[in-house]
FIDRENKOL-94362 format. One record per residue: residue in three letters; x, y negated, z negated of N, C-alpha, C in turn. Coordinates in steps of 0.2 Angstrom, whole numbers, padded with zeros to 4 digits, always signed. Atoms other than C-alpha are relative to their C-alpha. Last residue first. Layout:
# residues N
ALAXYZXYZXYZ/...
//
This chain:
# residues 316
ASP-0004-0001+0005+0811-0306-0325+0007+0003+0001/ARG-0007-0001-0002+0801-0313-0311+0004+0000-0006/ARG+0000-0007-0002+0782-0311-0316+0007+0002+0002/PRO-0001-0005+0005+0783-0327-0326+0001+0007+0002/ASP+0005-0004+0000+0785-0338-0310+0001+0005-0006/ARG-0002-0006-0002+0797-0352-0314-0006+0005-0001/SER+0003-0001-0006+0789-0369-0315+0001+0007+0002/VAL+0007-0003+0002+0793-0369-0334-0004+0001+0007/ASP+0004+0003-0005+0811-0370-0329-0007+0002-0001/SER-0003+0007-0001+0821-0366-0345-0004-0004+0005/VAL-0007+0000-0004+0810-0352-0349+0002-0007+0001/PRO-0002+0005-0005+0796-0351-0362+0007+0001+0003/LEU-0003+0006+0003+0789-0335-0369+0003-0005+0005/ARG-0006-0002+0003+0777-0325-0358+0003-0006-0004/VAL-0003+0004+0006+0760-0326-0351+0007+0003-0002/LEU-0005-0004+0003+0752-0320-0334+0004-0005-0005/GLY+0003-0004+0005+0736-0328-0328+0005+0005-0004/ASP+0004-0005-0003+0743-0336-0313-0002+0006-0004/ILE+0000+0002-0007+0757-0345-0323-0004+0006+0003/GLU+0005-0004-0004+0756-0346-0342+0000-0002+0007/VAL+0001+0003-0007+0770-0352-0353-0004+0005+0004/VAL+0002-0005-0005+0770-0349-0372+0000-0004+0007/LEU-0003-0007+0003+0778-0359-0386-0001+0006+0004/GLY-0005-0002-0004+0775-0376-0376+0004+0007-0003/ASP-0006+0001+0003+0765-0383-0390+0006+0002+0004/ALA-0001+0008+0001+0750-0385-0379+0006-0001-0003/LEU-0001+0003-0007+0751-0366-0374+0002-0008+0000/LEU-0007-0002-0002+0753-0361-0392+0002-0003+0007/SER-0004+0005+0004+0737-0372-0396+0007+0002+0001/ASP+0000+0006-0003+0727-0363-0382+0005-0005-0004/PHE-0004+0000-0007+0732-0346-0388+0000-0007+0003/ALA-0007-0001+0002+0726-0350-0406+0004+0000+0006/ARG-0003+0006+0002+0710-0358-0399+0007+0001-0002/GLN-0001+0005-0006+0706-0343-0388+0003-0006-0003/PRO-0005-0003-0005+0708-0331-0403+0002-0005+0006/GLN-0007+0001+0002+0699-0343-0415+0005+0003+0004/ALA-0004+0004-0005+0683-0344-0405+0007-0001-0002/PRO-0001-0004-0006+0675-0330-0415+0004-0004+0005/ASP+0004+0003-0006+0678-0339-0431+0001+0004+0006/ARG-0003+0005-0004+0685-0326-0443-0005-0003+0005/PRO+0005+0002-0006+0679-0316-0458+0004-0006+0004/THR+0004+0006+0001+0694-0311-0469-0004-0001+0006/THR+0004-0001+0006+0701-0293-0470-0005-0006-0001/SER-0002+0004+0005+0707-0295-0452-0004+0002-0006/PRO+0005+0001+0006+0705-0285-0437+0004-0003-0006/GLU-0001-0006+0004+0716-0290-0422-0004+0000-0006/ALA+0006-0002+0003+0709-0305-0413+0000+0007-0004/ALA+0002+0005+0006+0725-0314-0410-0006+0003-0003/ALA-0004-0002+0005+0731-0299-0399-0002-0004-0006/ALA+0003-0006+0004+0716-0301-0388+0004+0002-0006/VAL+0005+0002+0004+0722-0318-0383-0003+0005-0004/ALA-0002+0005+0005+0738-0311-0377-0005-0003-0005/GLU-0003-0005+0005+0730-0296-0368+0003-0005-0006/ALA+0005-0003+0004+0718-0308-0359+0003+0004-0006/ARG+0003+0005+0005+0732-0319-0353-0005+0004-0005/PRO+0006+0003-0001+0740-0304-0345-0002-0005-0005/LEU+0006-0004+0002+0758-0300-0350-0006-0004+0002/ALA+0006+0004+0001+0775-0306-0344-0006+0004-0001/GLU+0003+0002-0007+0789-0294-0346-0006-0004-0002/THR-0005+0003-0005+0802-0291-0360-0003-0002+0007/SER+0001-0001-0007+0788-0289-0373+0006-0003+0004/ARG-0001-0007-0001+0791-0288-0392+0000+0002+0008/ARG-0007-0001+0001+0793-0307-0393+0001+0008+0001/LEU-0005+0003-0005+0777-0309-0384+0007+0001-0001/LEU+0001-0003-0007+0767-0298-0395+0004-0002+0005/ALA-0003-0006+0001+0774-0306-0411-0001+0005+0006/MET-0008+0001+0000+0770-0323-0404+0003+0006-0001/ILE-0001+0001-0007+0751-0318-0401+0008-0001+0001/ARG+0001-0007-0003+0750-0311-0419+0002-0001+0008/GLY-0005-0004+0001+0758-0327-0426-0001+0007+0003/ARG-0005+0002-0005+0745-0338-0417+0006+0005-0001/ALA+0001-0002-0007+0732-0328-0426+0005-0002+0005/GLN+0000-0007+0000+0740-0330-0443-0001+0003+0007/ARG-0008-0001+0000+0743-0349-0440+0001+0008+0000/ASP-0002+0001-0007+0724-0350-0435+0008+0001+0000/SER-0001+0007-0002+0720-0344-0453+0002+0000+0008/GLY+0006+0002-0004+0713-0327-0458+0000-0007+0003/GLU+0004-0006-0003+0726-0324-0471-0007-0003+0003/PHE-0003-0002-0006+0737-0340-0472-0005+0006+0003/LYS-0003-0007+0001+0726-0348-0486+0003+0002+0007/ALA+0005-0005-0001+0723-0367-0484+0004+0007+0000/GLN+0001-0002-0007+0735-0378-0492-0004+0006+0001/LYS-0004-0006-0002+0732-0383-0510-0001+0001+0007/PRO+0004-0006-0001+0726-0401-0513+0004+0006+0003/ARG+0002+0001-0007+0740-0413-0520-0005+0006+0001/LYS-0002-0005-0005+0742-0412-0539-0003-0001+0007/VAL+0005-0005-0003+0739-0427-0549+0002+0004+0005/PRO+0005+0003-0004+0755-0434-0556-0005+0005+0002/ALA-0001-0001-0007+0764-0425-0570-0006-0003+0004/ASN+0002+0006-0004+0762-0433-0587+0002+0001+0007/ASP+0004-0003-0006+0763-0418-0599-0003-0006+0004/PRO+0007+0002+0000+0776-0426-0610-0003+0004+0006/TYR+0004-0003-0006+0792-0416-0612-0007-0001+0000/GLY+0004-0006+0003+0798-0423-0629-0004+0004+0005/ALA+0007+0002+0002+0803-0440-0623-0004+0005-0002/GLY+0000+0005+0005+0821-0436-0622-0006-0002-0003/ARG-0002-0003+0006+0818-0421-0612+0000-0004-0006/TRP+0006-0004+0001+0809-0431-0599+0001+0004-0006/GLU+0006+0004+0004+0822-0444-0600-0006+0004-0001/CYS+0007-0001-0003+0836-0432-0596-0005-0004-0004/TRP+0003+0007-0003+0853-0439-0601-0006+0001+0003/ALA-0002+0006+0005+0859-0425-0613-0003-0007+0003/ALA+0006+0001+0005+0850-0412-0602+0001-0006-0005/ILE+0001+0007+0001+0863-0415-0588-0006-0001-0005/PRO-0006+0004+0001+0871-0398-0587-0001-0008-0002/CYS-0001+0006-0004+0855-0389-0589+0006-0004-0002/ALA-0006-0002-0005+0856-0371-0596+0001-0007+0004/ASP-0006-0002+0004+0845-0375-0612+0006+0001+0005/CYS-0003+0006+0003+0833-0385-0601+0006+0002-0004/ARG-0004-0003+0005+0828-0369-0591+0005-0006-0003/PRO-0006+0003+0001+0813-0376-0582+0005+0003-0006/ALA-0003-0002+0006+0799-0364-0580+0007-0003+0000/ARG+0004-0003+0005+0786-0370-0568+0003+0002-0006/ALA+0006+0003+0001+0794-0382-0556-0004+0003-0006/THR+0005-0003-0005+0812-0377-0558-0007-0003-0002/CYS+0006+0004+0001+0825-0387-0566-0006+0001+0004/VAL+0001+0002+0007+0837-0373-0567-0006-0004-0001/VAL-0001-0006+0004+0838-0363-0550-0001-0002-0008/ALA+0002-0006-0003+0831-0374-0536+0001+0006-0005/GLY+0007+0000-0001+0831-0391-0545-0002+0007+0002/LEU+0003+0001+0006+0849-0389-0550-0007+0001+0000/GLU-0001-0006+0003+0854-0383-0533-0003+0000-0007/MET+0005-0005-0003+0846-0398-0525+0001+0007-0003/ALA+0007+0002+0002+0855-0410-0537-0005+0005+0003/ALA+0000-0001+0007+0872-0401-0534-0007-0001-0003/ALA+0001-0007+0000+0871-0402-0515-0002+0003-0007/ASN+0007-0001-0003+0868-0421-0516-0001+0008+0000/PHE+0005+0002+0004+0882-0422-0529-0007+0002+0003/VAL+0001-0005+0005+0894-0412-0518-0006-0002-0005/ALA+0003-0006-0003+0891-0424-0504-0001+0005-0005/ALA+0007+0001-0001+0894-0439-0516-0003+0006+0004/GLU+0004-0001+0006+0910-0431-0523-0007-0002+0001/PRO+0006-0004-0002+0918-0429-0506-0005+0000-0006/LEU+0001-0006-0004+0920-0444-0505+0005+0005-0002/VAL-0006-0003-0004+0919-0459-0517-0002+0007+0003/ASP-0002+0004-0006+0905-0470-0522+0005+0003+0004/PRO-0007+0003+0001+0896-0457-0533+0002-0004+0006/LEU-0006-0003-0004+0878-0455-0529+0006-0004-0002/LEU-0003-0005+0003+0865-0459-0543+0007+0002+0004/ALA-0003+0003+0006+0859-0476-0537+0004+0005-0004/GLY-0005+0005-0001+0857-0469-0520+0003-0003-0006/MET-0005-0004-0001+0846-0455-0526+0007-0004+0001/ASP-0002-0003+0006+0834-0467-0534+0006+0004+0001/THR-0003+0005+0004+0834-0478-0518+0002+0003-0007/LEU-0007+0001-0002+0831-0462-0508+0004-0006-0004/ASP-0004-0006+0001+0816-0457-0518+0008-0001+0002/ALA-0003+0001+0007+0809-0475-0518+0005+0006-0002/PRO-0007+0003-0001+0806-0473-0499+0004-0001-0007/SER+0001+0008-0002+0791-0462-0504+0007-0002+0001/PRO-0006+0003-0002+0787-0443-0507-0001-0007+0002/MET-0001-0001-0007+0771-0440-0517+0007-0003+0003/GLY+0007+0002-0004+0773-0438-0535+0001+0001+0007/ALA-0001+0006-0005+0788-0429-0544-0007-0001+0003/ALA-0001-0002-0007+0785-0418-0559+0000-0006+0004/ALA-0001-0007-0001+0786-0419-0578+0000+0003+0007/ARG+0006-0003-0002+0790-0437-0578+0001+0007+0001/GLY+0003-0003+0006+0804-0445-0588-0007+0003+0002/HIS+0006+0004+0002+0809-0457-0574-0004+0003-0006/VAL-0001+0007-0001+0828-0453-0572-0007-0003-0002/ALA-0006+0003+0003+0830-0435-0578+0000-0007+0000/ARG-0001-0001+0007+0812-0429-0575+0006-0003-0003/ALA+0006+0002+0003+0807-0437-0558+0001+0001-0008/ILE+0000+0007+0001+0825-0436-0552-0006-0002-0004/VAL-0005+0002+0004+0826-0418-0554+0000-0007-0002/ARG+0002-0002+0006+0809-0415-0546+0005-0002-0005/ARG+0005+0005+0002+0814-0426-0531-0002+0002-0007/THR-0003+0006+0002+0830-0416-0529-0005-0005-0003/ASN-0003-0002+0006+0820-0399-0528+0004-0007-0003/THR+0005-0001+0005+0808-0406-0515+0004+0001-0007/ASP+0005-0005-0002+0822-0413-0504-0004+0001-0006/VAL+0006-0001+0005+0832-0429-0505-0004+0005+0002/VAL+0004-0006-0003+0849-0432-0497-0005+0002-0005/PRO+0004-0004+0005+0857-0449-0501-0005+0005+0004/HIS+0006+0002-0001+0871-0453-0489-0005+0003-0005/ARG+0004+0002+0006+0889-0453-0491-0007-0002+0002/GLU+0001+0007+0001+0898-0443-0477-0005-0001-0006/GLY-0003+0003+0006+0906-0426-0480-0002-0007-0001/PHE-0005+0004-0001+0905-0420-0462+0002-0004-0006/ALA-0005-0002-0006+0894-0405-0461+0006-0004+0000/PHE-0002-0007+0001+0885-0407-0478+0005+0002+0005/THR-0003-0001+0006+0883-0426-0477+0003+0007-0001/SER-0006+0005+0001+0880-0429-0459+0004+0001-0007/ILE-0005-0002-0005+0869-0414-0457+0006-0004-0001/ALA-0003-0006+0003+0859-0418-0473+0006+0002+0005/ARG-0005+0001+0006+0857-0436-0467+0003+0006-0003/ALA-0006+0004-0002+0850-0431-0450+0005-0001-0006/THR-0005-0005-0004+0839-0417-0457+0006-0004+0002/TYR-0003-0005+0005+0831-0429-0469+0005+0004+0003/PRO-0004+0004+0005+0828-0443-0457+0003+0004-0005/GLY+0003+0006+0003+0821-0431-0443+0005-0003-0005/VAL-0004+0003+0006+0830-0420-0431-0003-0006-0003/GLY+0001-0004+0006+0819-0409-0420+0003-0003-0006/THR+0007-0003+0001+0825-0416-0404+0000+0004-0006/LEU+0000-0006-0002+0842-0426-0406-0007+0003-0001/ALA+0002+0000-0007+0841-0445-0407-0001+0008+0003/LEU+0007+0002+0000+0841-0444-0426-0003+0000+0008/LEU+0004-0006+0002+0858-0436-0425-0007-0001+0001/GLN-0001-0005-0005+0865-0450-0415-0004+0006-0002/ASP+0004+0002-0005+0858-0462-0428+0000+0004+0006/VAL+0007-0001+0001+0865-0452-0442-0004-0002+0006/ASP+0003+0006+0001+0883-0452-0435-0008+0002-0001/SER+0000+0001+0007+0892-0435-0437-0005-0006-0002/PRO-0002+0007+0003+0888-0429-0420+0000-0001-0007/VAL+0006+0003+0004+0887-0410-0416+0003-0007-0003/GLU-0002+0001+0007+0901-0406-0403-0006-0003-0004/ASP+0000-0007+0004+0897-0397-0387+0002-0001-0007/GLY-0005-0005-0001+0903-0412-0377+0000+0006-0004/HIS-0005+0000+0005+0891-0424-0385+0006+0005+0001/ARG-0001+0007+0002+0878-0428-0372+0006-0001-0004/THR+0000+0004-0006+0877-0411-0362+0002-0008-0002/ALA-0005-0003-0006+0881-0398-0375+0001-0006+0005/ILE-0007+0000+0002+0873-0408-0389+0005+0002+0005/GLU-0002+0007+0000+0857-0412-0379+0007+0000-0003/VAL-0001+0002-0007+0856-0393-0374+0002-0008+0000/ALA-0006-0003-0003+0858-0388-0392+0001-0002+0007/ALA-0005+0003+0004+0844-0400-0398+0007+0003+0003/ARG-0001+0007-0003+0833-0393-0385+0005-0004-0003/HIS-0003-0001-0006+0836-0375-0392+0001-0007+0004/LEU-0007-0002+0001+0834-0381-0410+0003+0001+0007/TRP-0003+0006+0002+0817-0389-0405+0008+0001+0000/LEU+0000+0004-0006+0811-0373-0397+0004-0007-0001/ALA-0005-0004-0005+0816-0363-0412+0001-0004+0006/ARG-0007+0002+0001+0808-0376-0423+0005+0003+0004/ARG-0002+0006-0004+0792-0374-0414+0007-0002-0001/PRO-0005-0002-0006+0792-0356-0421+0002-0006+0004/TYR+0000+0007-0003+0784-0363-0438+0005+0001+0006/GLY+0005+0004+0000+0788-0346-0446+0001-0007+0003/LEU-0002+0006+0005+0804-0337-0450-0006-0005-0001/ARG+0005+0002+0005+0796-0322-0442+0001-0005-0005/ASP+0004-0005+0003+0807-0319-0426-0006-0002-0005/TRP+0003+0003+0006+0817-0334-0423-0003+0005-0004/ALA-0005-0001+0006+0827-0323-0411-0003-0003-0006/ARG+0000-0007+0001+0811-0322-0399+0005+0001-0006/VAL+0006-0001+0004+0809-0341-0400+0000+0007-0002/ALA+0000+0003+0007+0827-0343-0396-0006+0001-0004/GLU-0005-0004+0004+0826-0331-0382+0001-0003-0006/GLY+0004-0005+0002+0811-0341-0375+0004+0005-0004/PRO+0003+0002+0006+0822-0356-0374-0005+0006-0003/GLU+0007+0002-0001+0832-0346-0361-0003-0003-0007/ASP+0005-0005+0000+0851-0345-0364-0007-0003+0001/ALA+0000-0004-0006+0864-0357-0358-0005+0005+0000/ALA+0003+0004-0005+0859-0370-0372+0000+0004+0007/LEU+0007+0000+0000+0862-0357-0385-0003-0003+0006/ALA+0002-0007+0000+0880-0354-0380-0008+0000+0000/SER+0000-0002-0007+0882-0373-0377-0002+0007+0001/PRO+0006+0003-0003+0877-0377-0395+0000+0002+0008/THR-0001+0007-0002+0891-0365-0401-0007-0002+0003/PRO-0005+0003+0004+0891-0348-0410+0001-0007+0001/TRP-0001+0007-0002+0875-0342-0402+0005-0004-0004/ARG+0002+0000-0007+0874-0323-0404+0001-0006+0003/GLU-0004-0005-0004+0884-0322-0420-0002+0000+0007/LEU-0007+0002-0002+0877-0338-0425+0004+0005+0003/TRP+0000+0005-0005+0859-0332-0424+0007-0003+0002/ALA+0001-0003-0006+0862-0316-0433+0000-0005+0006/THR-0006-0004-0002+0869-0325-0448+0000+0003+0007/TRP-0005+0005-0002+0855-0338-0448+0007+0004+0002/ARG+0002+0003-0006+0842-0324-0447+0005-0005+0002/PRO-0001-0005-0006+0850-0314-0461-0001-0003+0007/ILE-0007-0003-0001+0852-0329-0472+0001+0005+0005/VAL-0004+0004-0005+0835-0338-0469+0007+0004+0001/ARG+0002-0002-0007+0823-0326-0477+0005-0003+0005/GLU-0001-0007-0001+0833-0327-0494-0003+0002+0007/VAL-0007-0001-0001+0834-0346-0493+0001+0008+0002/GLN-0004-0002+0006+0815-0348-0492+0007+0002+0002/THR-0001-0007+0000+0807-0357-0477+0005+0002-0006/GLN+0006-0004+0001+0799-0374-0476+0001+0007-0001/GLN+0005+0004+0001+0814-0382-0467-0007+0005-0001/LEU+0002+0001+0007+0828-0370-0471-0006-0004-0001/MET+0004-0006+0002+0829-0364-0452-0002-0001-0008/PHE+0006-0001-0004+0833-0382-0445-0004+0006-0003/GLU+0005+0005+0002+0845-0386-0459-0006+0001+0004/SER+0003-0002+0007+0854-0369-0457-0005-0005-0002/VAL+0005-0006-0001+0856-0372-0438-0003+0002-0007/LEU+0006+0002-0004+0864-0389-0441-0006+0005+0000/VAL+0004+0004+0005+0876-0382-0454-0007-0002+0003/ALA+0003-0005+0004+0881-0369-0441-0004-0003-0006/TRP+0005-0004-0004+0884-0382-0428-0004+0005-0005/PRO+0006+0004+0001+0894-0392-0441-0006+0003+0004/SER+0000+0005-0004+0906-0377-0441-0006-0005-0001/ILE+0005+0000-0006+0909-0366-0455+0000-0006+0004/ALA-0003-0002-0006+0926-0366-0465-0005+0000+0006/PRO-0003+0006-0003+0919-0376-0480+0003+0001+0007/ASP-0007-0002-0001+0907-0361-0484+0004-0006+0004/ARG-0004+0004+0005+0891-0369-0490+0008+0001+0001/TRP-0001+0006-0003+0882-0362-0475+0003-0005-0004/PRO-0005+0000-0005+0885-0344-0482+0001-0007+0004/LEU+0004+0000-0006+0876-0347-0498+0005-0001+0006/ASP-0004-0001-0005+0886-0342-0514-0004+0001+0007/ARG+0001-0006-0003+0874-0349-0527+0005+0000+0006/ALA+0003+0000-0006+0882-0363-0537-0001+0006+0003/ALA+0006-0004+0001+0887-0360-0555-0004+0000+0007/GLU+0000-0007+0004+0905-0365-0557-0006+0004+0002/VAL-0006-0004-0002+0907-0379-0544+0001+0007-0003/PHE+0001-0002-0006+0889-0385-0547+0006+0005+0002/TRP+0005-0006+0000+0892-0387-0565-0001+0004+0006/ALA-0004-0006+0004+0907-0398-0563-0004+0006+0000/ASN-0004-0003-0005+0896-0408-0550+0005+0005-0003/LEU+0004-0004-0005+0882-0410-0563+0005+0003+0006/ALA+0002-0006+0003+0893-0416-0577-0003+0005+0005/SER-0006-0005+0002+0903-0428-0567-0002+0006-0002/THR-0003-0003-0006+0887-0435-0558+0006+0005-0002/LEU+0004-0004-0003+0878-0438-0574+0003+0004+0006/GLU+0001-0006+0005+0892-0445-0584-0004+0005+0004/ASP-0007-0004+0000+0897-0457-0569-0001+0006-0005/ARG-0002-0003-0006+0879-0462-0566+0006+0004+0000/HIS-0003-0006+0002+0873-0466-0583+0003+0004+0006/PRO-0005+0002+0006+0868-0484-0580+0004+0006-0002/HIS+0004-0002+0006+0861-0479-0562+0005-0001-0006/PRO-0001-0007+0003+0871-0488-0549-0004+0001-0006/PRO-0003+0001+0006+0864-0504-0540+0001+0007-0004/VAL+0004+0000+0006+0860-0499-0523+0003+0000-0006/PRO-0003+0001+0007+0869-0504-0507-0006+0000-0005/ASP+0001+0006+0002+0860-0496-0491+0003-0001-0007/ALA+0006+0000+0005+0868-0480-0486-0001-0008-0002/PRO-0001+0000+0007+0881-0482-0472-0007-0001-0003/MET+0004+0005+0003+0876-0477-0454+0000+0000-0007/
//
């Protein structure tokens, strides 16, 4: 799916040339950037990197691909094994979605990750950002790919703002105006903008002296005005939260090779905490995992999900 035509930024050629040259020399050596890796490996990285730091993803990504080097390899295993291998990356529904996407790729696409954005969007767990990222980074297609770091770079360099506001369709328009017309330069620029925001144009301590596009930065040119949009409310603390309670149940089930009594799973959520907790939280945490499909219960026994949810969890 080609990107919508967008008039180029007046300094597009200078910006993209300088940023791409910097990226070639300064980019972090991340394993999913290796040009020899498969589109499947890129897809796995995009699932894992959602709301998770790079340093935590690298060892889990490496182990995952050693165990499941193709979509069909993962599809042939139980979804509960994907959840178990996800370990403590957080938001374990991503593991279930990745398993379902692997089944869909194996059955619908001959075990090959599609390059088309619309076909990628039809896969479980793949949203607009992930679809464009896979098409761009695995196949070199020209699509604007905008993450939190990219939005910060655009806010400062293009709009002269200290920080980005809430995500909006204008983010893609802005990135489309900067993208080179030719490949693979467009794909490189997408990665370079993300990298710049991650290691140089950071939120709290931007290193403008090390920025390859400082000469064209509107925020720098305006004298670094304190004009950031109003901050969004802070997320609730993890300590004592339902997420923490859910995590305790998941940790128990990942450690177990056999189905466990429901009461034992619920009790795991109620382990002592330094923060006072709602007495109803353990049951609520368990029920939410059940609703999300992250646990399966039959006849009072609980385990991680299997391919056939009607299968008796006592049979291992």
